[in-house]
C-alpha positions in Angstrom: 12.0 -49.4 -11.9 8.8 -48.8 -13.9 6.9 -51.4 -11.9 8.0 -49.8 -8.7 6.6 -46.4 -9.8 3.3 -48.1 -10.5 2.8 -49.2 -6.9 3.7 -45.7 -5.8 1.0 -44.2 -8.0 -1.6 -46.7 -6.8 -1.1 -45.8 -3.2 -1.3 -42.1 -4.2 -5.1 -42.6 -4.6 -5.6 -43.9 -1.1 -8.0 -41.2 0.2 -10.2 -38.3 -0.8 -9.8 -37.0 2.7 -6.5 -36.7 4.6 -4.9 -40.2 4.3 -3.2 -40.1 7.6 -6.5 -39.5 9.3 -8.0 -42.8 8.1 -4.8 -44.8 8.8 -4.3 -43.4 12.3 -7.8 -44.2 13.4 -7.8 -47.8 14.7 -10.4 -50.3 13.2 -11.7 -51.3 16.7 -12.9 -47.8 17.4 -14.5 -47.6 14.0 -16.2 -51.0 14.4 -17.6 -49.9 17.8 -19.1 -46.8 16.2 -20.4 -49.0 13.4 -22.0 -51.4 15.8 -23.7 -48.6 17.8 -25.1 -46.9 14.7 -28.2 -48.8 13.7 -29.3 -46.6 10.8 -28.6 -47.5 7.2 -27.8 -44.0 6.0 -24.9 -41.8 4.7 -23.2 -42.0 8.1 -22.9 -45.8 7.8 -21.6 -45.4 4.2 -18.9 -43.1 5.5 -18.0 -45.6 8.2 -17.6 -48.4 5.6 -15.3 -46.1 3.6 -13.1 -45.3 6.6 -12.7 -49.0 7.3 -11.9 -49.6 3.6 -9.3 -46.8 3.8 -7.7 -48.4 6.9 -7.3 -51.9 5.4 -6.1 -50.5 2.1 -2.5 -51.8 1.5 -2.8 -53.9 4.7 -5.6 -56.4 4.0 -6.9 -56.0 0.5 -9.8 -58.5 1.0 -11.2 -56.5 4.0 -10.7 -53.2 2.2 -12.5 -54.5 -0.9 -15.4 -55.9 1.1 -16.0 -52.6 3.0 -15.9 -50.7 -0.3 -18.5 -53.0 -1.9 -20.7 -52.6 1.2 -20.4 -48.8 0.9 -21.4 -49.0 -2.8 -24.5 -51.2 -2.2 -25.8 -49.1 0.7 -25.1 -45.7 -1.0 -26.9 -46.9 -4.2 -29.8 -48.2 -2.1 -30.2 -44.9 -0.2 -29.6 -42.7 -3.3 -26.5 -41.3 -1.7 -24.7 -40.4 -5.0 -21.7 -38.7 -3.4 -20.9 -41.8 -1.2 -21.4 -44.1 -4.1 -19.0 -42.3 -6.4 -16.4 -42.2 -3.6 -16.8 -45.9 -3.0 -16.4 -46.7 -6.7 -13.1 -44.7 -6.8 -11.9 -46.5 -3.7 -12.7 -49.9 -5.2 -10.9 -48.8 -8.4 -7.8 -48.1 -6.4 -8.0 -51.5 -4.7 -8.2 -53.3 -8.1 -5.4 -51.1 -9.5 -3.1 -52.0 -6.5 -3.8 -55.7 -7.2 -3.1 -55.1 -10.9 -6.7 -56.0 -11.9 -6.7 -53.3 -14.5 -10.0 -54.1 -16.2 -11.9 -54.0 -12.9 -10.1 -50.8 -11.9 -11.1 -49.1 -15.2 -14.7 -50.3 -14.8 -15.0 -48.9 -11.3 -13.3 -45.6 -12.2 -15.6 -45.1 -15.2 -18.7 -45.8 -13.0 -17.4 -43.3 -10.4 -16.8 -40.7 -13.1 -20.3 -41.2 -14.6 -22.0 -40.7 -11.2 -19.8 -37.7 -10.3 -20.3 -36.0 -13.7 -24.0 -36.4 -13.5 -24.3 -34.9 -10.1 -21.7 -32.1 -10.5 -19.2 -33.6 -8.0 -16.2 -32.0 -9.7 -13.5 -33.2 -7.2 -14.7 -36.8 -7.5 -14.6 -36.5 -11.3 -11.0 -35.4 -11.0 -10.2 -38.3 -8.7 -11.7 -40.7 -11.3 -9.5 -39.2 -14.0 -6.4 -39.7 -11.8 -7.3 -43.4 -11.1 -7.7 -44.1 -14.8 -4.4 -42.3 -15.6 -2.8 -44.5 -13.0 -4.2 -47.7 -14.4 -3.3 -46.9 -18.0 0.2 -46.1 -16.8 0.5 -49.5 -15.3 -0.3 -50.9 -18.7 2.2 -48.5 -20.3 -0.4 -46.8 -22.4 1.3 -43.4 -22.0 -1.1 -41.5 -24.4 -4.2 -42.3 -22.4 -2.5 -42.0 -19.1 -1.2 -38.6 -20.0 -4.6 -37.5 -21.2 -6.4 -38.5 -17.9 -3.6 -37.0 -15.8 -3.9 -33.7 -17.5 -7.6 -33.6 -16.9 -7.1 -34.5 -13.3 -4.5 -31.7 -12.8 -6.7 -29.1 -14.6 -9.6 -30.0 -12.4 -7.5 -29.8 -9.2 -6.0 -26.4 -10.0 -9.5 -25.0 -11.0 -10.9 -26.0 -7.6 -7.8 -25.4 -5.5 -7.9 -29.0 -4.4 -4.4 -29.5 -3.1 -4.9 -33.2 -2.0 -5.9 -34.1 -5.6 -3.2 -31.9 -7.0 -0.4 -33.6 -4.9 -1.5 -37.0 -6.0 -1.9 -36.1 -9.6 1.6 -34.5 -9.8 3.1 -37.6 -8.2 1.4 -39.7 -10.9 2.7 -37.5 -13.7 6.2 -37.8 -12.2 5.9 -41.5 -12.5 4.9 -41.2 -16.1 8.0 -39.1 -16.8 10.1 -41.8 -15.3 8.6 -44.4 -17.6 9.4 -42.0 -20.5 13.1 -41.7 -19.3 12.7 -38.0 -18.4 14.4 -37.9 -15.0 14.6 -34.1 -14.7 10.9 -33.7 -15.5 10.0 -36.5 -13.1 12.0 -34.9 -10.3 10.2 -31.5 -10.9 6.8 -33.1 -10.5 7.8 -35.1 -7.4 9.3 -32.1 -5.6 6.2 -30.0 -6.3 4.0 -32.8 -5.1 6.2 -33.2 -1.9 5.9 -29.4 -1.2 2.1 -29.5 -1.4 1.9 -32.7 0.7 4.0 -31.1 3.5 2.0 -27.9 3.4 -1.4 -29.7 4.0 0.0 -32.4 6.3 -0.4 -35.5 4.0 1.9 -37.6 6.2 0.6 -40.9 4.9 1.1 -39.9 1.3 4.6 -38.4 1.8 6.2 -41.9 2.2 5.3 -42.6 -1.5 6.6 -39.3 -2.8 9.9 -39.6 -0.8 10.4 -43.1 -2.2 9.8 -41.9 -5.8 12.4 -39.1 -5.3 14.8 -41.7 -4.0 14.2 -43.8 -7.1 15.3 -40.8 -9.2 18.7 -40.6 -7.5 19.0 -44.4 -7.5 18.5 -44.6 -11.3 21.1 -42.0 -12.1 24.2 -42.8 -14.1 26.1 -43.0 -11.8 23.6 -43.6 -9.0 23.6 -41.0 -6.2 23.5 -43.6 -3.4 23.8 -41.0 -0.5 20.7 -39.0 -1.6 18.8 -42.1 -2.5 19.5 -43.6 0.9 18.5 -40.4 2.6 15.1 -40.2 0.9 14.4 -44.0 1.3 15.1 -43.7 5.0 12.8 -40.7 5.3 10.1 -42.7 3.4 10.5 -45.6 5.7 10.1 -43.4 8.8 7.1 -41.6 7.4 5.4 -44.9 6.4 5.9 -46.4 9.8 4.7 -43.3 11.6 1.5 -43.0 9.5 0.8 -46.7 9.3 1.3 -46.9 5.5 2.2 -50.6 5.1 2.5 -50.4 1.4 4.8 -47.4 1.7 6.9 -49.4 4.2 7.1 -52.3 1.8 8.4 -50.1 -1.0 10.9 -48.3 1.3 12.3 -51.6 2.5 12.8 -52.9 -1.0 14.5 -49.7 -2.1 16.8 -49.5 0.9 17.7 -53.2 0.2 18.8 -52.2 -3.4 20.9 -49.3 -2.0 22.6 -51.6 0.5 23.2 -54.1 -2.4 24.9 -51.4 -4.5 26.9 -50.4 -1.5 28.2 -54.0 -1.1 26.2 -54.7 2.1 24.7 -57.9 0.8 23.5 -59.5 4.0 21.7 -56.3 5.1 20.3 -56.0 1.6 18.9 -59.6 1.7 17.2 -59.1 5.0 15.4 -56.0 3.9 14.4 -57.4 0.5 13.0 -60.6 2.1 11.1 -58.6 4.6 9.6 -56.4 1.8 8.7 -59.6 -0.2 6.9 -61.2 2.8 4.8 -58.0 3.4 3.8 -57.6 -0.3 2.8 -61.3 -0.5 0.7 -61.0 2.6 -1.1 -58.0 1.2 -1.5 -59.5 -2.3 0.3 -56.6 -4.0 1.7 -58.5 -7.0 3.5 -55.5 -8.6 5.6 -54.9 -5.5 6.4 -58.7 -5.4 7.5 -58.5 -9.1 9.8 -55.6 -8.4 11.3 -57.3 -5.3 11.9 -60.6 -7.2 14.0 -58.8 -9.7 16.1 -57.2 -6.9 16.6 -60.6 -5.4 17.8 -62.0 -8.7 20.4 -59.2 -8.9 21.4 -59.9 -5.2 21.8 -63.7 -5.8 24.0 -63.1 -8.8 26.2 -60.8 -6.7 26.3 -63.6 -4.0 27.2 -66.2 -6.8 24.1 -68.2 -5.8 22.9 -69.1 -9.3 20.3 -71.6 -8.1 18.4 -68.9 -6.0 18.8 -66.5 -8.9 17.1 -69.0 -11.2 14.2 -69.6 -8.8 13.6 -65.8 -8.4 13.7 -65.3 -12.2 10.9 -68.0 -12.6 8.8 -66.3 -9.9 9.4 -62.9 -11.5 8.1 -64.1 -14.9 5.2 -65.8 -13.4 4.0 -62.5 -11.8 4.9 -60.5 -14.9 2.9 -62.8 -17.2 -0.1 -62.4 -15.0 0.2 -58.6 -15.0 0.8 -58.2 -18.7 -1.9 -60.7 -20.0 -3.1 -59.7 -23.4 -6.7 -60.8 -22.7 -6.9 -58.5 -19.7 -5.7 -55.6 -21.8 -8.3 -56.3 -24.4 -10.9 -56.5 -21.6 -9.9 -53.1 -20.4 -10.4 -51.6 -23.9 -13.8 -53.4 -24.2 -15.0 -52.0 -20.9 -14.0 -48.5 -21.8 -15.7 -48.9 -25.3 -18.7 -50.3 -23.5 -18.8 -47.3 -21.2 -18.6 -44.9 -24.2 -21.3 -46.9 -26.0 -23.5 -46.6 -23.0 -23.0 -42.9 -22.9 -23.9 -42.6 -26.6 -27.0 -44.8 -26.1 -28.1 -42.5 -23.3 -27.7 -39.6 -25.6 -29.7 -41.3 -28.4 -32.5 -42.2 -25.9 -32.5 -38.6 -24.8 -32.8 -37.3 -28.4 -35.7 -39.8 -29.0 -37.5 -38.5 -25.9 -37.0 -35.0 -27.1 -38.4 -35.9 -30.6 -41.5 -37.6 -29.1 -42.0 -34.5 -26.9 -41.7 -32.3 -30.0 -44.2 -34.4 -31.9 -46.7 -34.4 -29.0 -46.5 -30.7 -28.5 -46.6 -29.7 -32.2 -50.4 -29.3 -32.3 -50.3 -27.4 -29.1 -47.9 -24.8 -30.6 -50.0 -24.5 -33.8 -53.2 -23.8 -31.7 -51.5 -21.5 -29.3 -49.3 -19.6 -31.9 -51.8 -16.7 -32.1 -52.0 -16.4 -28.4 -48.2 -16.5 -28.1 -47.9 -13.8 -30.7 -50.2 -11.6 -28.8 -48.4 -12.4 -25.6 -45.1 -11.6 -27.2 -46.4 -8.3 -28.5 -47.7 -7.4 -25.1 -44.4 -8.4 -23.4 -42.5 -6.4 -26.0 -44.6 -3.3 -25.4 -44.4 -3.8 -21.6 -40.6 -4.2 -21.9 -40.3 -1.1 -24.0 -42.3 0.8 -21.4 -40.1 -0.6 -18.6 -36.9 0.3 -20.6 -38.2 3.8 -21.1 -38.9 4.2 -17.4 -35.5 2.7 -16.6 -33.8 5.2 -18.9 -35.8 8.0 -17.2 -34.8 6.7 -13.8 -31.1 6.5 -14.8 -31.3 10.0 -16.3 -32.8 11.3 -13.0 -30.1 9.4 -11.0 -27.3 10.9 -13.1 -28.9 14.4 -12.7 -29.2 13.9 -9.0 -25.6 12.7 -8.7 -24.4 15.6 -10.8 -26.4 18.0 -8.6 -25.0 16.3 -5.4 -21.5 16.7 -6.7 -22.2 20.3 -7.6 -23.7 20.8 -4.1 -20.5 19.2 -2.5 -18.4 21.5 -4.6 -20.5 24.5 -3.7 -20.4 23.5 -0.1 -16.6 23.3 -0.2 -16.4 26.7 -1.9 -18.9 28.1 0.7 -16.7 26.9 3.6 -13.6 28.2 1.9 -15.2 31.6 1.3 -16.8 31.8 4.7 -13.5 30.9 6.4 -12.0 34.0 4.7 -14.9 36.1 6.0 -14.3 34.6 9.5 -10.6 34.8 9.6 -10.3 38.4 8.4 -12.4 39.8 11.3 -10.5 37.5 13.6 -7.2 39.0 12.4 -8.6 42.5 13.2 -9.4 41.2 16.7 -6.3 39.2 17.4 -3.6 41.4 15.9 -4.7 44.8 17.5 -5.3 42.8 20.7 -1.7 41.8 20.7 -0.6 45.4 20.3 -2.9 46.5 23.2 -1.6 43.8 25.5 1.8 45.5 25.2 0.5 49.0 25.9 -2.2 48.4 28.6 -1.1 47.9 32.2 -1.8 45.0 34.5 -5.2 46.3 35.5 -6.6 45.9 31.9 -4.8 42.6 31.2 -7.7 40.5 32.6 -10.2 41.7 30.1 -7.8 41.6 27.2 -6.8 38.0 28.0 -10.6 37.2 28.1 -11.0 38.7 24.6 -7.9 36.9 23.3 -9.0 33.5 24.7 -12.4 33.8 23.0 -10.9 35.0 19.7 -8.6 31.9 19.8 -11.5 29.7 20.6 -13.5 31.1 17.7 -10.5 30.5 15.4 -10.3 26.9 16.6 -14.0 26.3 15.9 -13.6 27.7 12.3 -10.6 25.4 11.7 -12.6 22.4 12.9 -15.5 23.2 10.7 -13.2 23.5 7.7 -11.5 20.2 8.5 -14.9 18.4 8.8 -16.0 19.9 5.5 -12.8 18.6 3.8 -13.5 15.1 5.2 -17.1 15.1 3.8 -15.8 16.3 0.4 -13.0 13.7 0.4 -10.3 16.4 0.1 -8.4 15.4 3.2 -5.4 13.1 2.9 -2.6 11.8 5.1 0.8 13.3 4.3 3.6 11.8 6.3 7.2 12.9 6.7 10.2 11.5 8.5 10.9 13.3 11.8 12.1 12.9 15.4 8.7 11.9 16.8 9.9 11.8 20.5 11.4 15.3 20.4 8.3 16.7 18.6 5.9 15.2 21.2 7.9 16.5 24.2 7.9 20.1 22.8 4.3 20.0 21.7 3.0 18.6 25.0 4.9 21.1 27.0 2.6 23.8 25.8 -0.2 22.3 27.9 1.7 22.4 31.1 0.9 26.1 31.6 -2.8 25.5 31.0 -2.7 22.7 33.6 -0.9 25.0 36.0 -3.4 27.9 35.4 -6.4 25.6 36.1 -4.7 23.8 39.0 -5.0 20.4 37.3 -2.5 17.7 38.0 -1.1 17.0 34.5 0.9 13.7 34.3 2.7 12.7 31.1 4.5 9.5 30.0 6.3 9.5 26.7 7.9 6.2 25.8 9.0 6.7 22.2 12.5 5.5 21.1 14.9 8.1 19.7 15.1 8.1 15.9 13.2 9.0 12.8 9.5 7.9 12.3 7.0 8.5 9.5 4.0 10.5 10.8 1.6 13.3 9.7 2.5 16.2 12.1 -0.6 18.2 11.3 -3.0 15.3 11.9 -1.3 14.1 15.1 -1.3 17.7 16.4 -5.1 17.9 15.8 -5.7 14.6 17.6 -3.6 15.5 20.6 -5.0 19.1 20.8 -8.6 17.9 20.8 -8.1 15.0 23.2 -6.1 17.0 25.7 -8.4 20.0 25.2 -11.5 17.9 26.0 -9.7 16.4 29.0 -8.9 19.8 30.5 -12.3 21.2 29.6 -14.2 18.5 31.5 -11.8 18.2 34.5 -12.2 20.4 37.6 -9.4 22.0 39.7 -7.6 19.4 41.8 -8.4 16.5 39.5 -5.9 14.7 37.3 -5.3 14.5 33.5 -2.9 11.7 32.3 -1.3 11.4 28.9 0.6 8.3 27.9 2.3 8.0 24.5 4.2 4.9 23.5 5.3 2.8 20.5 3.8 -0.8 21.0 6.3 -3.6 20.8 4.1 -6.1 19.0 2.6 -4.0 16.2 5.1 -1.1 16.1 2.1 1.4 16.2 1.8 4.7 18.1 -0.6 4.4 21.1 -1.9 7.6 22.6 -4.0 7.3 25.9 -5.6 10.3 27.5 -7.4 9.8 30.7 -8.9 12.1 33.3 -10.7 12.0 36.6 -13.3 14.6 35.5 -17.1 14.4 35.2 -17.2 11.5 32.8 -19.7 10.8 30.0 -23.3 9.5 30.6 -23.6 5.9 29.3 -26.6 6.9 27.0 -24.4 9.5 25.3 -21.4 7.2 24.6 -22.7 5.9 21.2 -23.1 9.5 19.9 -20.0 11.3 21.1 -18.2 11.0 17.7 -21.2 12.4 15.7 -20.7 16.0 14.5 -22.4 18.7 16.6 -23.7 16.2 19.1 -24.2 18.0 22.5 -25.2 16.1 25.6 -25.8 17.3 29.1 -22.1 16.7 29.7 -21.0 20.1 31.1 -17.5 21.4 31.0 -15.6 22.6 34.1 -16.6 26.2 33.3 -20.3 25.4 33.1 -20.6 25.3 29.2 -21.6 22.4 27.1 -19.2 21.1 24.4 -19.5 22.1 20.7 -19.6 18.5 19.4 -16.8 19.1 16.9 -13.5 18.0 18.5 -14.2 14.3 18.9 -16.0 14.1 15.6 -12.8 15.5 14.0 -10.6 13.1 15.9 -12.8 10.2 14.8 -12.5 11.2 11.1 -8.7 11.7 11.3 -8.2 8.3 12.9 -10.4 6.6 10.2 -8.4 8.4 7.5 -5.2 7.3 9.2 -6.6 3.7 9.3 -6.1 3.6 13.1 -8.2 2.6 16.0 -10.2 4.9 18.5 -11.7 3.5 21.7 -13.4 5.3 24.6 -14.2 4.1 28.2 -16.1 6.4 30.5 -18.1 6.3 33.7 -20.1 9.2 34.8 -18.6 11.1 37.8 -15.5 8.9 37.6 -13.6 10.0 34.4 -13.0 9.2 30.8 -10.2 7.3 28.9 -9.7 7.8 25.2 -7.2 5.5 23.3 -5.9 6.1 19.8 -3.7 3.7 17.9 -2.0 4.9 14.7 0.3 3.0 12.3 4.0 4.1 12.2 5.7 1.5 10.1 6.3 2.6 6.5 4.9 -0.8 5.2 1.5 0.0 6.8 1.4 3.6 5.4 0.9 2.6 1.7 -2.4 4.6 1.7 -0.6 7.9 2.7 1.4 10.4 0.5 5.0 10.8 1.5 6.3 14.4 1.6 9.6 15.1 -0.1 11.1 17.0 2.8 11.6 15.7 6.4 10.0 17.4 9.4 12.5 20.1 10.5 13.7 20.1 14.2 11.3 22.2 16.2 11.9 24.7 19.0 9.8 25.5 22.0 7.7 28.6 21.9 10.0 30.6 24.2 13.0 29.7 22.1 11.2 30.9 18.9 10.3 34.1 20.6 13.9 34.7 21.8 15.2 33.9 18.4 12.9 36.4 16.7 13.9 39.1 19.2 17.6 38.3 18.8 17.3 38.5 15.0 15.6 41.9 15.3 18.4 43.2 17.6 21.2 42.0 15.3 19.7 43.4 12.1 18.8 46.7 13.7 16.1 49.1 12.5 15.3 49.5 8.8 15.2 53.1 7.4 12.3 54.5 5.6 14.1 54.0 2.3 12.4 50.5 2.1 8.9 50.5 0.6 6.1 48.0 1.4 3.0 47.5 -0.8 -0.1 46.1 1.1 -2.8 44.6 -1.2 -5.9 43.8 0.8 -9.6 44.1 -0.1 -10.7 44.6 3.6 -10.1 48.3 4.3 -9.8 47.9 8.1 -7.2 45.1 7.8 -5.4 46.9 5.1 -5.1 50.1 7.3 -4.1 48.0 10.3 -1.2 46.3 8.5 0.0 49.7 7.3 0.0 51.0 10.9 1.9 47.9 12.0 5.1 49.5 10.5 5.3 53.0 12.0 8.3 55.1 11.1 10.1 52.0 9.7 9.1 51.8 6.1 7.2 53.7 3.5 3.9 51.9 3.1 1.8 51.9 -0.1 -1.7 50.3 -0.2 -4.0 48.9 -2.8 -7.6 47.7 -2.4 -7.5 44.8 -5.0 -5.1 42.8 -7.1 -5.5 44.9 -10.3 -4.6 48.2 -8.5 -1.8 46.4 -6.6 -0.2 45.2 -9.8 -0.4 48.7 -11.2 1.2 50.3 -8.1 3.9 47.5 -8.0 4.8 48.2 -11.7 5.0 52.0 -11.2 6.6 52.2 -7.7 8.6 49.0 -7.6 8.3 48.4 -3.8 10.8 46.3 -1.8 8.2 43.9 -0.4 4.6 43.1 -1.4 2.1 41.9 1.3 -1.0 40.5 -0.4 -4.2 38.8 0.6 -5.0 35.6 -1.4 -8.8 35.7 -1.8 -9.7 39.0 -3.5 -12.2 39.9 -6.2 -10.8 40.1 -9.7 -7.1 39.3 -9.6 -6.4 37.3 -6.4 -3.2 37.0 -4.6 -1.9 34.0 -6.5 -2.6 35.6 -9.8 -1.0 38.8 -8.6 2.1 36.8 -7.7 2.2 35.2 -11.2 2.0 38.6 -12.9 4.7 40.1 -10.6 7.0 37.2 -11.5 6.5 37.6 -15.2 7.3 41.3 -15.4 11.0 42.2 -15.7 10.5 45.4 -13.6 8.9 43.6 -10.7 10.1 40.0 -10.8 12.7 40.6 -8.0 10.1 41.8 -5.4 9.5 39.4 -2.5 5.9 38.5 -2.0 4.3 37.5 1.3 0.8 36.0 1.0 -1.9 36.3 3.8 -4.7 33.8 3.6 -7.5 32.1 5.5 -6.7 28.9 3.6 -4.2 27.4 5.9 -4.2 23.9 4.3 -1.1 22.4 2.7 -2.5 22.3 -0.8 -3.3 26.1 -0.9 0.1 26.9 0.6 1.9 24.7 -2.0 0.0 26.4 -4.8 1.0 29.8 -3.6 4.6 28.9 -3.2 4.8 27.2 -6.6 3.6 30.5 -8.3 6.6 32.3 -6.8 5.5 33.5 -3.4 8.4 33.9 -1.0 6.4 33.3 2.3 3.0 32.4 3.6 1.2 33.6 6.7 -2.2 32.3 7.9 -4.9 34.6 9.3 -5.3 35.6 12.1 -1.6 36.4 12.4 0.8 37.9 14.9 2.0 41.4 14.1 5.4 40.6 15.6 5.7 37.6 13.3 4.6 39.7 10.3 7.3 42.3 11.1 10.0 39.7 11.5 9.1 38.1 8.2 9.2 41.4 6.3 12.5 42.3 8.0 13.9 38.9 6.9 12.8 39.5 3.3 14.4 42.9 3.1 17.6 41.6 4.7 17.7 38.6 2.3 17.2 41.0 -0.6 20.3 43.1 0.6 22.4 39.9 0.7 21.3 39.1 -2.9 22.2 42.7 -3.9 25.8 42.1 -2.8 25.8 38.8 -4.8 24.5 40.6 -7.9 27.1 43.4 -7.5 29.9 40.8 -7.6 28.3 39.0 -10.6 28.1 42.4 -12.4 31.9 42.5 -12.4 32.4 38.7 -12.7 29.6 37.2 -14.7 28.2 33.7 -13.8 29.5 30.6 -15.7 28.0 30.1 -19.2 26.4 26.8 -18.2 24.3 28.4 -15.5 20.7 29.0 -16.5 20.0 32.8 -16.0 17.0 34.0 -14.1 14.9 37.0 -15.1 17.0 39.2 -12.8 20.2 37.8 -14.2 19.0 38.6 -17.7 18.1 42.1 -16.6 21.5 42.8 -15.1 23.3 41.3 -18.2 21.3 43.7 -20.5 21.9 46.6 -18.1 25.7 45.9 -18.1 25.8 45.6 -21.9 23.7 48.8 -22.4 26.1 50.8 -20.2 29.2 49.2 -21.9 27.9 50.2 -25.4 27.7 53.8 -24.4 30.8 53.8 -22.2 32.7 56.5 -24.2 29.7 58.8 -24.3 30.2 61.4 -21.5 26.5 62.6 -21.7 25.1 59.0 -21.3 23.3 59.1 -17.9 20.2 57.9 -16.0 17.6 59.3 -18.5 19.3 57.6 -21.5 19.8 54.3 -19.6 16.1 54.3 -18.5 15.0 54.9 -22.1 17.3 52.1 -23.4 15.9 49.7 -20.7 12.3 50.7 -21.5 11.6 51.8 -18.0 10.7 55.1 -16.3 13.4 56.9 -14.3 11.5 55.9 -11.1 11.2 52.3 -12.1 14.9 52.1 -13.0 15.9 53.6 -9.7 13.7 51.2 -7.7 14.8 48.2 -9.7 18.5 48.9 -9.5 18.3 49.9 -5.9 16.5 46.6 -5.0 18.8 44.4 -7.0 22.2 46.1 -6.4 21.6 48.3 -3.4 23.0 51.3 -5.3 21.7 54.1 -7.6 21.8 54.1 -11.4 24.3 57.0 -11.4 26.7 55.2 -9.1 26.2 52.0 -11.2 27.2 53.8 -14.4 30.2 55.3 -12.7 31.2 51.9 -11.2 31.1 50.2 -14.7 33.2 53.1 -16.2 35.8 52.8 -13.4 35.9 49.0 -13.6 36.6 49.3 -17.3 39.2 52.0 -16.8 41.0 49.8 -14.2 41.2 46.9 -16.7 42.7 49.2 -19.4 45.2 50.8 -17.0 46.4 47.4 -15.8 46.9 46.2 -19.3 48.6 49.5 -20.3 46.3 49.8 -23.3 46.8 53.6 -23.6 47.8 56.8 -21.7 45.8 57.7 -18.6 44.3 60.7 -20.4 43.0 58.6 -23.4 41.7 55.9 -21.0 39.7 58.5 -19.1 38.2 59.8 -22.3 37.4 56.3 -23.5 35.3 55.5 -20.4 33.3 58.7 -20.6 35.1 61.2 -18.3 35.7 64.6 -19.8 37.9 66.0 -17.0 41.1 64.3 -15.9 40.8 65.6 -12.3 37.2 64.4 -11.9 38.3 60.9 -13.2 41.2 60.8 -10.8 39.0 61.8 -7.8 36.4 59.1 -8.6 39.1 56.5 -9.2 40.7 57.2 -5.8 37.3 56.9 -4.1 36.6 53.6 -5.8 40.1 51.9 -5.5 41.8 53.9 -2.7 44.7 55.0 -5.0 45.2 57.4 -7.9 45.2 56.1 -11.5 49.0 56.6 -11.8 49.6 54.7 -8.5 47.3 51.9 -9.7 49.3 51.7 -13.0 52.6 51.4 -11.1 51.4 48.9 -8.5 
């Protein structure tokens, strides 16, 4: 067993290149190349090595001869790498022939050359060969030491060929140490690596070793052993590994012998013995003789068994000769002594050099001192300048960051300044469109188009500034992508019809949920289609194709047109911000240079692809590819809520009208507070609710908070960006006050980005509306808020009678109602307790109490006090706690008749009828 492992480990060192490569290349082709190559150089050395690799395990004499030729030529030409390789190859040849002392000598020589020249891989190979040779001599300590060095070197360099060979050798050592599980672990790892990198020649050896593990079990696993030996034999024959074939034959012969197939076993063993004798591989012959002894005994042929035993001991005595072992130790000691001698000589040379230069240092010490002082001063000066430069760089970086911050603030503020006038253009324009007849519609539509265009330019400027400041991010949500695309693209059909452009769409998106950023995709499609329509004349065609690719699973958007096209000289610049070429739109105006720049930045942020093809006077095609798979969107932030199903614009308009018709007009009892620093916009919003509500106004957040506290309106409409207290701070203050915490707040802002909206909603705002806004949308949202407040009032009225469960966390409004109910209950028997006393107890003015109770419960404080008295009376009557007269007094009614009247109004029956029911 242990001798068999040794031969496996020897073959493991066959090549530094891919073993199968050398074995599969025929010697005749190599010899032809060698004969044609006249030079005595590194090429010829490598040819010698290839021939040595081919004959290794086949004809050891030829293999050894070519290795020696390679050593001599490489040494002559100073080709250190080739010389080290050749010494390692010769060491393997000697190891295979069990000439251990020669193998050690060659391996040590290879290690010396490789270490001196920094050939780390060849040094690792030398360690492995020495480990292999010491393992054959059963010196496990030295073998283990060299194998560990080889493995460490292989893993450091990522050299899988060396690692596979070394692991196989370490497995052989574990077998010798009776550690079968440990050996199997090393063999399997070696086999895995060999298969990964295609070491077909070497796999025969590993497969045979694994088969040996199963064969040596107690009991032997003959099925698995036979399977691995058969695979080893096939691999060896395919790759031309004669030694691997010899071992596989011998191992299969043993399996057949244990299975009782003695004739087949003898055939295979004799065939293996013949091949090993021809190749001069004594260790394989020794192993095969022992198997033949066992076979002869099973055949009861004791004469043959005796002959095989004699031959076995003859080979064994040769392999284990004590003198050869001593020679190996002497060679290694000689090598170590040579290394020590080299070090001594080096130290002597250094000492001589030190003695020779001593006078020089004495003479030049003064000069060196002066030079060192000068260098020190120069270095100090340089360090000082470097620190100054670093300080300036830090200052510049801080100033640039401050400039970026100031630029972001500037764009945010200027957007507010742009959007407010746009609101005063767009919103009144919407009202005029309803009032003016058809004759004036043309001019109004012209104004509206340009106002919308100006708003679009402001939005694009803001988006580009966010990209420059690094504030833009991809926020994806799950949604019905196909449905969203169809509804969104439908909005361009009317534009195509108005311009008499043939608009063709193809949407090939499967049904189902996809992860995408709705806002970014909308901007991409709007700009691509907007550009296509802008540069396409009447009668021409614009095509849109949207599909999910089968190979990548990405979203591909292709927009093409037959318009004017882009000049070739302008194509490299079309994605630069503000670039304007002579490319003229269909209405005679040049582009702004913002749309495609914004698309380019979004696609980069989305980690997608953007490609343009265009020929002047023929048309343009723009292709965008964006990732859809969740696994590709690791850079994006996922929103917590999915994208809601969307409706077409006409459906949304019909829904708003229907809601207005169902709810009906709101009386002037409702009060709205408008907080806006722009006087014109503030007055316009107030006029947007004629005869429907009572409208209060405030010019800033501080005054708005004061008015809200005193008047307690039903709805607050506030701008976000205002001097002093802004809209978000106003919302926080409103929510913190008990008297105003119930009031719905609608914020108006020029900041339409998701971050600003989220900040406003987190502070307690009920809704958000971006400038410029539609007055119809504003009216509907206010109407919804008031209607929702009425539904909440009905809920609070029920909870006033039946309080919420104790485990429910009460809101500020809940706490107010609890305190209100308890205050009235404490004074229930007091007939003079009324609104004034209740307001004083609640620390509110009479007006504040009225507005608060009206908003929360949709009733007056007087009616609330009477309701609580009557509810208590009903409880006492049903429990028959006292007479009707005493009950009426206990709940604060002085007159029996008035009590009976109110009771009948509340419950529909008299107190006596209620008691008898």
